[in-house]
Structures are given as C-alpha cells and as structure tokens.
MILOVO-134441 format. One record per residue: residue in three letters; x, y, z of N, C-alpha, C in turn. Coordinates in steps of 0.2 Angstrom, whole numbers, padded with zeros to 4 digits, always signed. Example, Ala and Ser with C-alpha at 12.3 -4.5 7.8 and 13.67 -1.06 7.14 Angstrom:
ALA+0066-0028+0039+0062-0022+0039+0066-0016+0039 SER+0064-0011+0035+0068-0005+0036+0064+0000+0039 
//
This chain:
MET-0087+0008-0007-0083+0012-0014-0076+0014-0011 PRO-0071+0014-0015-0065+0016-0013-0065+0024-0014 LEU-0061+0027-0009-0060+0035-0008-0056+0038-0014 GLN-0056+0043-0017-0051+0045-0022-0046+0049-0018 ASN-0041+0043-0015-0036+0044-0011-0029+0041-0012 ARG-0028+0038-0017-0023+0034-0019-0019+0038-0024 VAL-0013+0037-0023-0009+0041-0028-0004+0036-0031 THR-0004+0037-0038+0000+0031-0042+0008+0035-0044 PRO+0013+0029-0046+0018+0034-0047+0018+0039-0053 LEU+0013+0039-0056+0011+0044-0061+0009+0051-0059 GLY+0008+0051-0052+0007+0056-0048-0002+0058-0049 GLU-0005+0053-0051-0012+0055-0052-0016+0053-0045 ILE-0021+0056-0043-0023+0054-0036-0031+0051-0039 VAL-0030+0043-0037-0037+0040-0041-0040+0036-0035 ALA-0046+0033-0037-0051+0029-0032-0049+0022-0033 ALA-0045+0019-0030-0044+0013-0029-0044+0008-0024 PRO-0044+0001-0025-0045-0003-0018-0039-0005-0014 TRP-0033-0004-0018-0026-0006-0015-0024-0003-0008 ARG-0021-0006-0005-0020-0002+0003-0012-0001+0002 GLY-0011+0008+0004-0005+0010+0004-0001+0008+0011 ALA+0006+0008+0009+0011+0007+0014+0013+0013+0018 LEU+0011+0019+0015+0013+0026+0017+0007+0030+0017 MET+0007+0035+0021+0001+0041+0019+0005+0047+0018 GLY+0002+0052+0016+0006+0058+0014+0001+0064+0014 ASN+0003+0070+0011-0002+0074+0008+0003+0080+0005 ARG+0000+0084+0000+0002+0089-0004+0000+0097+0000 GLY+0001+0096+0006+0002+0103+0009-0005+0108+0011 GLY-0009+0103+0011-0015+0106+0014-0023+0103+0010 CYS-0029+0107+0011-0034+0102+0010-0036+0102+0002 LEU-0038+0097+0000-0040+0097-0006-0045+0095-0008 CYS-0050+0094-0003-0057+0091-0002-0061+0098-0005 VAL-0067+0097-0008-0072+0103-0008-0078+0102-0003 ARG-0078+0094-0003-0085+0092+0003-0082+0086+0007 PRO-0084+0084+0013-0080+0078+0015-0079+0073+0011 ARG-0073+0069+0011-0072+0063+0007-0074+0065-0001 GLU-0074+0071-0004-0075+0072-0011-0069+0077-0012 MET-0064+0074-0018-0059+0078-0020-0062+0083-0025 GLY-0058+0088-0023-0060+0094-0030-0055+0094-0034 SER-0054+0100-0039-0050+0100-0044-0042+0101-0042 ARG-0041+0103-0038-0034+0105-0037-0031+0099-0034 ARG-0025+0099-0036-0020+0093-0035-0015+0095-0029 TRP-0014+0099-0028-0008+0101-0023-0011+0108-0020 ALA-0008+0110-0012-0009+0116-0009-0004+0120-0008 SER+0001+0117-0009+0009+0120-0008+0014+0116-0010 PRO+0020+0118-0011+0025+0113-0012+0028+0108-0008 ARG+0024+0108-0002+0027+0103+0004+0022+0097+0002 TRP+0026+0091-0002+0023+0085-0004+0026+0080+0001 ILE+0024+0077+0006+0027+0073+0010+0024+0066+0010 LEU+0029+0061+0012+0026+0054+0014+0027+0053+0022 CYS+0022+0050+0025+0022+0050+0031+0021+0043+0033 GLU+0021+0041+0040+0018+0034+0042+0012+0033+0043 LEU+0010+0027+0041+0003+0026+0042+0000+0028+0048 GLU+0005+0026+0054+0002+0027+0062+0008+0030+0064 TYR+0006+0035+0069+0010+0039+0073+0007+0042+0080 ASN+0010+0038+0085+0008+0041+0092+0001+0039+0094 GLY-0002+0035+0089-0009+0033+0092-0014+0039+0089 TRP-0011+0043+0084-0016+0048+0082-0021+0045+0077 ARG-0027+0048+0078-0031+0046+0073-0036+0051+0070 ARG-0038+0049+0063-0041+0055+0059-0048+0052+0055 GLU-0051+0056+0054-0056+0055+0049-0054+0057+0043 VAL-0052+0055+0038-0049+0056+0032-0054+0060+0028 MET-0050+0064+0024-0053+0067+0017-0059+0072+0020 GLN-0056+0076+0026-0061+0081+0029-0060+0088+0026 VAL-0064+0094+0025-0063+0100+0024-0060+0104+0030 GLY-0056+0108+0027-0052+0112+0033-0045+0110+0036 THR-0044+0104+0034-0036+0101+0036-0034+0097+0030 TYR-0027+0096+0030-0024+0093+0025-0028+0086+0023 THR-0028+0085+0016-0031+0078+0014-0026+0073+0015 GLU-0028+0067+0016-0024+0062+0017-0023+0058+0010 LEU-0017+0057+0009-0016+0054+0003-0012+0046+0005 PHE-0013+0041-0001-0010+0035+0001-0005+0031-0005 PHE+0000+0029-0003+0005+0026-0009+0008+0020-0007 PHE+0007+0017-0013+0008+0009-0013+0015+0007-0009 ASP+0021+0012-0011+0027+0011-0007+0030+0017-0008 GLU+0036+0018-0005+0040+0024-0005+0043+0025-0011 ALA+0044+0020-0015+0047+0022-0022+0042+0024-0027 CYS+0035+0022-0025+0030+0025-0030+0028+0032-0027 GLY+0030+0033-0021+0028+0041-0018+0034+0045-0020 LEU+0040+0042-0021+0044+0047-0023+0045+0049-0031 ALA+0042+0044-0033+0041+0044-0042+0036+0049-0043 ALA+0031+0049-0038+0025+0055-0039+0026+0062-0036 GLY+0034+0063-0034+0036+0070-0033+0037+0072-0025 HIS+0035+0066-0020+0035+0067-0013+0041+0065-0010 ARG+0042+0068-0004+0049+0066+0000+0046+0063+0007 PRO+0052+0061+0011+0051+0057+0018+0048+0064+0021 CYS+0043+0063+0026+0041+0068+0031+0047+0069+0037 ALA+0050+0076+0039+0053+0076+0043+0051+0076+0050 PHE+0045+0075+0051+0041+0075+0057+0041+0068+0060 CYS+0036+0065+0056+0035+0058+0059+0040+0053+0055 ARG+0044+0054+0050+0050+0050+0048+0056+0053+0049 PRO+0059+0055+0054+0064+0059+0054+0069+0056+0052 GLU+0072+0049+0053+0076+0046+0051+0078+0044+0044 ALA+0072+0044+0040+0071+0043+0033+0073+0050+0029 PHE+0070+0056+0033+0071+0063+0030+0080+0065+0031 ARG+0082+0063+0037+0089+0065+0038+0093+0061+0032 ARG+0092+0055+0031+0095+0051+0026+0095+0054+0019 PHE+0086+0055+0018+0085+0057+0011+0089+0065+0010 ARG+0089+0068+0016+0091+0076+0014+0099+0074+0014 ALA+0103+0071+0017+0111+0069+0015+0112+0068+0008 ALA+0109+0062+0006+0109+0060-0001+0107+0064-0006 TRP+0102+0068-0004+0099+0074-0009+0104+0080-0009 LEU+0107+0081-0006+0113+0086-0005+0119+0083-0009 ALA+0120+0077-0007+0127+0073-0009+0126+0072-0018 GLY+0119+0071-0019+0118+0070-0026+0116+0077-0032 ASN+0116+0082-0028+0114+0087-0031+0119+0094-0030 PRO+0125+0091-0030+0130+0097-0029+0130+0102-0033 HIS+0127+0104-0038+0126+0109-0043+0121+0114-0040 LEU+0117+0114-0035+0113+0116-0032+0117+0122-0026 GLY+0122+0119-0024+0126+0124-0019+0123+0125-0012 MET+0120+0119-0010+0116+0121-0003+0120+0117+0002 ALA+0119+0121+0009+0122+0119+0013+0119+0114+0016 ALA+0123+0110+0021+0122+0105+0024+0115+0106+0029 ASN+0114+0111+0031+0110+0112+0036+0104+0116+0033 VAL+0103+0115+0026+0098+0118+0021+0091+0117+0025 ARG+0086+0123+0025+0080+0122+0026+0076+0118+0022 VAL+0070+0113+0024+0067+0109+0020+0064+0113+0015 GLU+0061+0119+0018+0057+0122+0013+0062+0125+0006 ALA+0068+0125+0006+0072+0126+0000+0072+0120-0004 ILE+0071+0113-0001+0072+0108-0004+0064+0106-0008 ASP+0059+0109-0005+0054+0108-0006+0052+0112-0014 ARG+0055+0117-0012+0054+0123-0019+0058+0119-0025 VAL+0063+0116-0023+0067+0113-0030+0063+0107-0033 LEU+0061+0104-0027+0057+0097-0030+0050+0100-0033 HIS+0047+0105-0031+0041+0107-0034+0044+0108-0042 THR+0049+0112-0044+0050+0114-0050+0051+0107-0054 ASP+0054+0101-0050+0056+0096-0054+0051+0092-0056 ARG+0045+0092-0051+0041+0086-0052+0035+0089-0057 LEU+0036+0095-0058+0028+0097-0062+0032+0102-0068 GLU+0028+0100-0074+0028+0106-0079+0022+0108-0081 GLY+0021+0114-0079+0013+0116-0078+0010+0112-0074 ARG+0005+0109-0075+0000+0106-0070+0000+0098-0071 ARG+0006+0097-0076+0007+0090-0078+0013+0088-0073 GLN+0014+0081-0074+0020+0077-0071+0026+0079-0075 ARG+0031+0082-0073+0037+0083-0077+0041+0077-0078 ARG+0042+0074-0085+0047+0068-0087+0052+0069-0091 VAL+0059+0067-0087+0065+0069-0090+0067+0064-0093 SER+0071+0064-0100+0073+0059-0104+0079+0057-0100 VAL+0081+0051-0099+0087+0047-0095+0089+0042-0101 ALA+0095+0040-0099+0098+0034-0102+0096+0027-0097 LEU+0093+0022-0100+0090+0018-0095+0095+0014-0092 GLU+0102+0014-0094+0106+0010-0091+0109+0015-0084 ASN+0107+0022-0085+0110+0026-0080+0105+0027-0074 LEU+0099+0024-0075+0094+0024-0068+0096+0021-0062 PRO+0096+0025-0057+0097+0021-0049+0093+0017-0049 ASN+0095+0013-0043+0091+0009-0040+0085+0012-0036 GLY+0079+0009-0036+0074+0013-0035+0068+0020-0038 ALA+0073+0019-0044+0069+0025-0048+0063+0022-0053 MET+0060+0026-0054+0053+0024-0059+0052+0026-0065 PHE+0051+0023-0071+0051+0028-0077+0045+0025-0081 VAL+0045+0028-0088+0040+0025-0092+0043+0024-0099 THR+0041+0021-0103+0045+0021-0110+0040+0025-0115 ARG+0042+0026-0121+0039+0030-0126+0034+0024-0128 ARG+0034+0018-0127+0029+0013-0131+0023+0013-0127 ASP+0024+0014-0119+0019+0012-0115+0021+0019-0110 PRO+0018+0024-0112+0019+0029-0106+0015+0031-0101 ASP+0010+0025-0099+0006+0024-0093+0008+0019-0090 ALA+0013+0016-0091+0015+0009-0086+0021+0010-0083 PRO+0021+0014-0076+0026+0014-0074+0031+0007-0071 ILE+0038+0009-0073+0042+0003-0072+0048+0005-0065 LEU+0048+0000-0061+0054+0002-0056+0060-0002-0057 ARG+0065+0001-0056+0073-0003-0056+0073-0004-0050 TRP+0076-0011-0047+0076-0012-0041+0080-0019-0040 GLY+0084-0020-0037+0089-0026-0035+0092-0029-0043 GLY+0093-0024-0047+0097-0027-0053+0092-0029-0058 ALA+0085-0029-0057+0079-0031-0060+0076-0024-0062 PHE+0070-0026-0067+0065-0020-0069+0058-0024-0066 TRP+0053-0020-0064+0047-0022-0061+0042-0017-0064 GLU+0036-0020-0067+0031-0015-0069+0026-0014-0064 TRP+0024-0009-0062+0020-0007-0056+0012-0008-0060 LYS+0009-0012-0056+0001-0012-0058-0003-0010-0052 ALA-0008-0009-0053-0012-0006-0046-0012-0012-0040 GLY-0008-0012-0036-0008-0015-0030-0003-0021-0030 GLY+0004-0019-0035+0009-0025-0034+0014-0023-0041 TYR+0019-0028-0040+0024-0026-0046+0024-0034-0049 VAL+0025-0034-0056+0026-0040-0060+0033-0039-0063 PRO+0035-0045-0065+0042-0043-0069+0041-0040-0076 TRP+0045-0036-0078+0044-0031-0084+0049-0035-0091 GLY+0045-0035-0095+0047-0038-0100+0053-0035-0104 GLY+0055-0030-0102+0059-0024-0106+0056-0021-0113 CYS+0062-0018-0116+0062-0015-0122+0066-0013-0126 GLU+0066-0011-0132+0073-0010-0136+0075-0002-0135 GLU+0072+0000-0132+0073+0008-0130+0079+0010-0126 GLU+0084+0013-0128+0090+0015-0124+0088+0021-0119 ARG+0084+0026-0121+0082+0031-0117+0075+0030-0114 VAL+0074+0033-0108+0066+0032-0105+0065+0039-0102 ARG+0058+0039-0100+0056+0045-0096+0056+0044-0089 ALA+0060+0047-0086+0059+0046-0078+0054+0049-0075 LEU+0051+0045-0071+0044+0049-0067+0047+0052-0061 THR+0053+0048-0058+0056+0050-0052+0059+0057-0053 PRO+0058+0063-0050+0059+0069-0051+0068+0069-0051 ALA+0071+0074-0055+0078+0074-0056+0081+0075-0049 SER+0080+0079-0045+0085+0080-0040+0083+0074-0035 THR+0078+0069-0035+0077+0064-0032+0081+0058-0035 LEU+0082+0058-0041+0086+0054-0044+0093+0054-0042 GLY+0096+0061-0040+0102+0062-0037+0102+0060-0031 ALA+0097+0059-0027+0097+0057-0020+0098+0049-0020 LEU+0094+0046-0025+0095+0038-0025+0101+0037-0028 GLN+0104+0040-0032+0112+0040-0035+0117+0039-0030 ALA+0116+0044-0025+0119+0045-0020+0119+0041-0013 GLY+0114+0035-0014+0113+0031-0009+0107+0030-0004 TYR+0102+0035-0006+0096+0034-0003+0093+0028-0006 ILE+0090+0024-0001+0088+0018-0002+0079+0017-0001 PRO+0074+0018-0004+0068+0020-0003+0065+0012-0001 GLU+0059+0013+0004+0055+0006+0006+0051+0003-0001 VAL+0052-0003-0003+0049-0006-0009+0045-0013-0007 ARG+0039-0013-0009+0034-0018-0007+0034-0023-0014 LEU+0040-0027-0013+0041-0033-0019+0038-0039-0017 
//
C-alpha cells in the first residue's frame, strides 16, 4: 500500500503510487508513528525540494524524530505546492531560483545576499491562507512558463503552462488541456514564485 508522502500541486499530502522526481520536506517531522502521517502539514516555513539521491545517503522514510520525506512528481508541481529548491543538495538550482526570485520581486527591497530564511518567510505568507493553500487571481495570458493554476469551473484540476501550451496534471502525468473561456484563473504557484518564473527561472518538468 502506498505511503502518505506524495505532494500534489494543490499542496495536499496523499497516498499515491506515482513515483516522484524530487524529494523534499516541510521543515521537520510530520509523523506521529513510523510511516504514519499526523494531522499537521508543516513544521516550519522551510519547505524545500531536494534530490532523490545525494552522496549515497540512505534513509528509512517517514520515521519519528526526523524530517518527514515528501515526494513531488516534478519541480513545477513542487513550486506550485509552495516549495523552493534546497540550497544544500541543489545549490545551483537554488542560486538560479534566488536570483530570479529577487529580480522578479523588486518591491520586496531585498539585497542580493538575502538569507534564505527571509525568502522562506515571504513564501510562507504567499503559500498559505490560514491552513489552506492561498490562490491568487491572475489573468491567464499573464501566467509565466512553469506556473500552475486552476479554473473556477474545476478548482481541483491543476493546469501547467509550459512551452506555449497548457497541460492538465493527473496523478502520475500530464495530458493536453482542452482550455476554458475564463480570462482569469487562480494561480497555485505562490505569488513571489510567479515573479521568479517571470524573471526566467526554469523548473524541471516531466512531460
């Protein structure tokens, strides 16, 4: 039976059989017993996207007393769920993300050497509305490449803008999206991450 450790673009942590391209965590332990998720969905504002393998390290997943391993279909899904590249195991991706994030969010007035904790605080505000995923209304035509969104007609069907086309995310893959008549949609990707995408950050996508 699949463990409850897959994260969807809607920010939900579910039990599903699809394999993730990235691992990550939400700043600490989310399990109440080994391999059993508790009720909380984050431990700190540090939500990261990590490599599946790093330096040959091996972990027994979902143990109590250490961070809970979460898995993401691809980076676009992870960004939509509110995560960012890990500065430790994905330093190049993090440096590119931070540079684009700063360029895409000049209104924040942050210096080029801003500490990652400051970025995480902004992302935490952007990603959540209470305990629910924050979704910002945006014009469909203004969404950058790599952004994900939902429509009013189907608020539980994540859509990816990628390569000049639109793709609906299904559990385990993407299918071409048929489109809609709505001019404004609800972005799943947090507002400041949208800025990073607008400024040129290119996420990894499994099409």
